[in-house]
C-alpha positions as semicolon CSV with decimal commas, in nm:
position;residue;x (nm);y (nm);z (nm)
1;M;12,799;2,094;8,490
2;N;13,114;2,303;8,477
3;V;13,376;2,299;8,204
4;F;13,750;2,356;8,200
5;G;13,994;2,313;7,915
6;I;14,342;2,175;7,883
7;A;14,512;2,333;7,582
8;G;14,851;2,320;7,417
9;H;15,029;2,210;7,107
10;S;15,063;1,840;7,028
11;G;15,336;1,674;7,231
12;M;15,319;1,912;7,528
13;G;15,180;1,648;7,766
14;K;14,810;1,735;7,782
15;T;14,691;1,374;7,797
16;T;14,960;1,283;8,052
17;L;14,846;1,573;8,270
18;L;14,482;1,466;8,236
19;E;14,578;1,113;8,344
20;R;14,719;1,264;8,663
21;L;14,437;1,516;8,722
22;I;14,133;1,292;8,675
23;P;14,206;1,056;8,969
24;L;14,265;1,358;9,195
25;L;13,938;1,519;9,089
26;T;13,736;1,198;9,127
27;A;13,897;1,137;9,467
28;R;13,751;1,475;9,568
29;G;13,405;1,340;9,490
30;R;13,363;1,495;9,144
31;V;13,200;1,308;8,856
32;V;13,432;1,390;8,565
33;S;13,375;1,350;8,191
34;L;13,599;1,444;7,901
35;V;13,554;1,581;7,550
36;K;13,862;1,549;7,332
37;H;13,891;1,714;6,993
38;S;14,143;1,585;6,743
39;H;14,235;1,712;6,401
40;K;14,315;1,355;6,300
41;V;14,072;1,093;6,172
42;I;13,985;0,877;6,473
43;E;13,892;0,512;6,473
44;V;13,736;0,361;6,783
45;D;13,652;0,027;6,633
46;R;13,858;-0,203;6,413
47;P;13,812;-0,340;6,064
48;G;13,637;-0,674;6,077
49;K;13,437;-0,599;6,392
50;D;13,057;-0,583;6,358
51;S;13,043;-0,218;6,465
52;Y;13,298;-0,122;6,202
53;R;13,122;-0,319;5,928
54;L;12,782;-0,166;6,008
55;R;12,921;0,185;6,036
56;E;13,096;0,140;5,702
57;A;12,769;0,006;5,557
58;G;12,618;0,351;5,612
59;C;12,481;0,384;5,965
60;Q;12,488;0,741;6,090
61;E;12,519;0,623;6,450
62;V;12,626;0,296;6,601
63;L;12,572;0,239;6,971
64;L;12,762;-0,051;7,126
65;L;12,666;-0,203;7,457
66;G;12,888;-0,462;7,610
67;E;12,983;-0,587;7,950
68;G;13,115;-0,291;8,146
69;R;13,070;-0,008;7,890
70;W;12,879;0,139;7,603
71;A;12,990;0,371;7,326
72;L;12,810;0,582;7,069
73;M;12,981;0,653;6,738
74;H;12,841;0,916;6,504
75;E;12,957;0,953;6,144
76;L;12,975;1,309;6,011
77;R;12,975;1,187;5,649
78;G;13,093;1,525;5,521
79;A;12,887;1,739;5,759
80;E;13,059;2,008;5,962
81;E;13,191;1,922;6,307
82;P;12,925;1,998;6,569
83;P;12,993;2,285;6,809
84;L;13,103;2,217;7,164
85;P;12,764;2,306;7,324
86;Y;12,598;2,040;7,108
87;L;12,851;1,779;7,223
88;L;12,818;1,883;7,588
89;G;12,443;1,833;7,557
90;R;12,503;1,468;7,469
91;L;12,683;1,393;7,797
92;Q;12,511;1,249;8,099
93;H;12,509;1,446;8,423
94;C;12,852;1,517;8,567
95;D;13,016;1,779;8,784
96;L;13,304;1,866;8,554
97;V;13,378;1,823;8,186
98;L;13,743;1,850;8,098
99;I;13,794;1,962;7,740
100;E;14,108;1,880;7,546
101;G;14,125;2,075;7,223
102;F;13,866;2,329;7,111
103;K;14,137;2,595;7,156
104;Q;13,908;2,868;7,019
105;G;13,627;2,786;7,264
106;D;13,498;3,042;7,511
107;F;13,577;2,866;7,839
108;P;13,865;2,876;8,088
109;K;14,175;2,683;7,987
110;L;14,504;2,576;8,134
111;E;14,778;2,587;7,874
112;V;15,037;2,312;7,901
113;W;15,366;2,454;7,772
114;R;15,707;2,294;7,771
115;P;15,968;2,512;7,596
116;S;16,182;2,202;7,532
117;Q;15,926;2,109;7,263
118;G;16,027;2,414;7,058
119;R;15,678;2,559;7,014
120;E;15,543;2,903;7,099
121;M;15,280;2,945;7,368
122;L;14,915;2,962;7,263
123;W;14,879;3,254;7,506
124;P;14,801;3,538;7,433
125;H;14,658;3,445;7,090
126;W;14,392;3,196;7,205
127;P;14,089;3,293;7,418
128;G;14,032;3,175;7,771
129;I;14,389;3,094;7,880
130;A;14,349;3,134;8,258
131;A;14,695;3,000;8,352
132;I;15,000;2,826;8,213
133;A;15,137;2,500;8,353
134;S;15,501;2,454;8,265
135;D;15,817;2,270;8,358
136;A;16,022;2,589;8,308
137;P;16,047;2,933;8,469
138;R;15,811;3,210;8,359
139;P;15,942;3,390;8,048
140;A;15,979;3,769;8,074
141;Q;15,696;3,833;7,824
142;V;15,437;3,660;8,046
143;P;15,286;3,914;8,288
144;P;15,287;3,832;8,660
145;T;14,906;3,861;8,659
146;L;14,878;3,537;8,455
147;P;14,915;3,242;8,695
148;W;15,226;3,032;8,620
149;L;15,188;2,683;8,766
150;D;15,425;2,391;8,813
151;L;15,334;2,124;8,558
152;H;15,445;1,855;8,803
153;D;15,227;1,972;9,095
154;A;14,908;1,784;9,004
155;A;14,735;1,868;9,335
156;A;14,780;2,243;9,281
157;L;14,663;2,207;8,921
158;A;14,351;2,020;9,038
159;D;14,283;2,302;9,286
160;F;14,315;2,555;9,004
161;V;14,082;2,361;8,775
162;L;13,811;2,332;9,042
163;A;13,843;2,700;9,136
164;H;13,816;2,824;8,776
165;A;13,577;2,580;8,606
166;R;13,249;2,739;8,509
167;P;12,922;2,652;8,335
168;P;12,951;2,633;7,957
169;A;12,844;2,928;7,744
170;A;12,516;2,875;7,564
């Protein structure tokens, strides 16, 4: 299993990029999984559904199996968020895990940066930024040694991801 991150501020287009990358990576024969970290409270089931009612009743984990998919929900109930290696250990075998979020993690990342969104780059303040994908020219403060990739060239971005993904740190 290799990992590679997609990082950037909210609204930069990380999920849109992932939607374009994943089909290209799977078409190249890779089994791809994803870990997404959000700072928001997430809900994957709805009020009134059995899974919601049983989770709210106090279950620590609820595993749903239905036609075509299964899902495991785990309630933290005030506990700290588990570290990325713990979460990676819960995934079934795959070739590549794409990670959205976990900006502080020690793994290679592609920063998605669109200056039109009015936010500063994460680079050079966050670890692991291996390249920047943007819809704008390289700013003067970004050294030529840091790869600057076209955000709209999904095939080149997929090449970069495969070339720079690596096994997760212990």
